[in-house]
Each structure stands twice: as structure tokens, then as C-alpha cells.
N, C-alpha and C positions, 0 to 999 in steps of 0.2 A: 264788230269788236274794235275797240280802240285801246291798245296796250298803254299802260301807265307805268311810271317809274317814281318811286318814293323820293329819290334824290339821285343826282348823277353818280354812276358807278354801281348802283343797285340793279338787281335783275328786273327786267320788265315783267309786269303782271297783267292778267286779264282784268278788265274793269267791270266785272260782273260777280254775282254771288259765288261762282266756282272759285275765284281767287287763285288762279293757277299761275305759277312762275314759269316764264320762258327760259330757254337756255342762254339767251343773250343779255348782256349787261352793259353794252356799249352806248355811245351817245345817240345812235340811230335806232328808232323803234323797229321791231321786226315787222317785215311786210308780208312774209309768207311763213307757212308752217309745213314741214315735211310730213306727209301722210302716207301710211301704208295703204295700198289699194286693196280693199276687202272684196270688191267685185270688179275684176279687171276684164270686162267683156271685150274691150278693144285691144287687149294685149299691149297696153301702153307702157309697160314695165311695172316693177313692183312698188315704186314710190312716185309721188308727184308733189309739187309744191302748190299749196292752196293759199290764195290771198287772204290775209287775216282780216282786212277791213270789211270784207263782205260777210263774215260769219255772224250769224244771229243767235244769241243765247237762247237755249230752250230749257235746260235743267242742269243742276249740279248734283253730283253723286258724292255724298259725304257719308263716312262710316257710321257716325252716330255714337251711341253708348258703347262701352267696351263689351266684348263678347267672349265666351269661353274659347280657348285656343284649340280645343279638341274634345272628343267625347270623354266625359268623366274627369276632365281636367279642371283644376281650381285656378290655373293661370288664365288671365284674361288678356285679350289682345285689343288694342285701341284702334289699329288700322289707320291712324292719322297720317302715316307716311305716304299713302296713296290717295290722290284726289282726282276727280273726274269732272269734266264739263261736256255737255252735249250741245252741239250747235247745228243750226240749219246752214247749208252751204248752197246759196242760190247760183254760184258760179260753177257748180259741178256739171257733170254730164247730163244729169236731170236737174231741173230747177228746184227740186225738193231733196237734194242730197243731204247727207248728215256727216258731220265730223265729230268723232269722240276724241277728246284730248285727255291724256293721262299724264299726271305729274307726280313724280316721286324722287327719291334721293339720287337716282341715276340720271335724272333729267326729265325731259318732256318727250312723249311719243304721241302720235296722232293716228287715227284710223278713219279712212274715208269710205263711206257707204254710198255708192251711186247706183240706185236702181229705182224702179217705179214706186215701190212701196216703202222705202226707207223713211221718207219724210212723214208720211201718214202714221207709220208704226211708232216712230220715236216721239211724235207729237202726242200720241195717245199715252205712251209711257210717261212722258214728262208731266202730263196733267193728272195721271191716275196713280202713279207710283210714288212712294215716299223717297226722300233722298237716300235712305239706307238701301232700299230695293234697287234704285238706279245704280248705286255704288256696287251692289252685288252683281248686277248684270254687266256693267262695264268692266269690273274686275275679272269676271269669267271670260269675257271676250278677249281682254288683253292677255290673260294667262293662256287661253286656247291658242291664240296667234303665236305667242312665244314658244309654246310647246311644239306646235307644228313646224315652225322654223328650225327649232333645235333638232327635230327628227329628220328633216330634209338635209340639214347640214351634216348630220351623222352619216346619212346615206352617201352623200357626196364625198365626204372625207374617206369613208371606207372604199368607195370606188376608186378614188385617187390613189390610196395606199396599195390597192390591188392592181393598179395599172389599167383600169377599165374606163378611164375617161380619154376620149379620142378627140383631137382637134380636127375639124373638117372645114372645107372651104367650098361654098356653093354660090355662084353668081357674085364673086368678089366679096362675099360676106363670110366671116369666120364664126363658127359656132362650135359648141362642145357637145359631143354625143356620148352617152353612157352605154357601154356594151354590157349585155346581161352576163351574169356570172356563169 
């Protein structure tokens, strides 16, 4: 991927059919993208920075025609506010890792999938699914991740309010332990 800029001061965008806007608008093109680790086998933390230059475009997730906003509703939703791009990440833990980039009004988020089957799975999806179905799948992944993070945050906030978070030190490392209710 080689980010492009329409003119100085504009947001950088991907140079592929996904046409996603980065969060950066400065004079320097973005070199990395912050990705949530979707399979953190090595416990390397919850996020990592993936080099943008190595990402290879696989598919774009576009909403397509407007759809009913609910069962029996006459209101239609266009879904244009969310866009997705699927990219192969050869610099990942496995040489066939996948990065899904989500772009919407709140900015850009990315999700890194590093496992043995991610590349094969998403390559099949990219060639077999319509852009609307890819949009559905990517949107469901992004919503599921946000929902899980919100649930964990609620658990941690409640434990904090109840005084059940304890700071511990082991081998000169500080960590937080949650005491059961």
C-alpha cells in the first residue's frame, strides 16, 4: 500500500479500491497503522503497529445499495459511513497474516489476524464474496470486538468502584490483580 494525498493538508488515503482515509493529514505519509491483535498467541499486548508499505490489497467491503434499517421498517440505511479494506500482511507473525482496516467518522481502526489459516480464508472470501458480503463480515467483526471491549471495560470499572483491583509486585514488575467478589 502506498498512501496518497490529494493536496497538502488533506487526509492521506489508501491507493486502492477501498479508498480509506487515514487519521493523518500532515506532510509525512503514514508509515504504520495501529492494529488490534485479534489472535495474541505470544501475549505481545493488545495492539501493534503494522508497516503500511507491506500491506497488499485483497478486497474492499462496500455497503452497496440502501437496505431496510430494521424488520418491517420503511426507513432505509445506506451504510456509507463505514468502509472496509482487507489486506495481506506479509510482515506479520505468519507470512499470510491479514489486516482489516475500518474507516468511519470516528477515524480509522485496524484488526490484525495472524494465524495459519487467516490468509487462505480471507483470500477465498475476497474472490468468492461480493463487496456487500465482505462489508457485512467486516462490520460484524468490528462490532463484536467493540462489544467485547466494552464488556471488559465495564467489568474493570465495577471492580475498581468496589475496590477489588489490587496492585501487586512480582520480580520488580507491577501488575493489577482483580479479587473475586
